[in-house]
Steps between C-alpha positions, in 0.01 A plus 500: 500500500352725760198707405479881533232471770708261708803708454324802630387298805860390562638853464235624749621244754859592437448877570272419801707227666857533392529874434256575784341796320204668661149362409439830320803467276419132432149602399639767268735243327202256468279769343757602247563140388132421481455792269785367284338156500165638392669684213679193390179290513301758289750624257738211438429150621117511490515240776487495882812608682480179693577319177736742346866387521731758649754411235272667230572837641773693317623851467249580227217407742639731766542780239142457385377510860679824565362653183153398621557674824604804320182497285304464815651843599686374808766742619865429441535441866240227505644338181846509660359324805336225293826441316687477821253242625544298181884518536484371846246224409705377202825524693360266762367266222849478360649424842240222549582355158166580345649730239830499319519876467314808639280651221471827690880539536645800297164656433531882583279646763294807416636831622352585831533859622646522849231623723521546889225537745457857631697561820305720745664815636557515869209738559269282297611188691427676822151598369435150408608347841302764698190485283181516713273243333128480565289182530806275519464168686837516676685834468778365725557215254525723195742736672716202617500350155615815306741601771658152471511500120676841493727410791616172343445511119314171501299381210131477587516127438774480766296709740205276442706195583625635828402314825499655844805294597699666210505840689767547765382806684795504742761524218255668250575243239263311268568159334390504143451212248567656150519365160631151461417442867818692591489637851639835610497711824389858449505770777227753562474820681324642815209634298423156353547338836249744671252438222531124518465500877194719482353258248550179692178543723294553181666201338411284803142624490464418125646153568254451786207624287584257224559198738200325342692471170766237442849670500728222584801534733663796324491847658515759222617845591243685283151363513167574331156547651454125532827451686678338211807609309479841320580445139727709277198586287320636806809700594496664159130591550585651843784705341263642231255604769778652714636694201152639443482608867840664467413683180765312299476340153323168535699340218800479741563129540608312821831435332555881495549483879791255454649720237452801734679318773794428288511846335491682832776283642723563192432874516600512866830335412433129574744258333344330190608149609331550839185602321537180284506291822201680642290446190604145462632534134727232375654735257636848561377603145152446618553730806640773267181488291284554813726768658542753221554867579245735347613756241474791740728318750750423227511863397555614859786256539647604165486874588658447834778265398605575142772777465339646181133460592 
């Protein structure tokens, strides 16, 4: 019988190699499962996870773990994520013949309130894009980054993964590798093109400045001070600084720009399925969650359209 530790290793290889999930997602799965293994070792088996047989795990063990997460005051959203990880893990174990039944199947997920990132208004978006930052290393880079994020609705992880060859300036198209390694082509407008072209000399200078560092053969579009690839975490820090310069709330997340992109398109009359393609969503229901209309907009539509409003 396979041990819990070996099963976790096998599942990690599965999501990385077969499902081709991003390294960040793989790490998140691994972290959740290691926490479950630690709980099992301390509370139930009193033995190392490397020796614990996976077959010992049952529904009671999963329920006890979820109760422990609740006692640790994790949010319902976090508990739901841990349960989802366990469901996926045990489903894989069943397919591989390591378990006869999924012990997490049928367990209800905690209720999670539906929350959406704040969409910026058009004036606030313009303030953000036009913000005049002081003491920034490469103002052209920041302008190009945020113009592109707003113009395309890319995730910051997708923007961080862009190479120079992914941008077709002639057609104003960018090739994006999204979740599940799915590729899509997204257009961008003149403002983003102008910002990107203005940034290219700065990019080349940063690459040249960091030539003493090993970067390999890749040519990332957005680079850091050492000429290497700018990370999504660094992009989040740059956004916070730019929000401060624009006088906007600093708690606005990078994902809010993606939500803003979708919301502005929808409010301007864009087709929901077209927005789905641009965002790279596999399901239309996911797009609907990101592209809600705010209450004021709904009231406006209601008043203008309903005969008894």
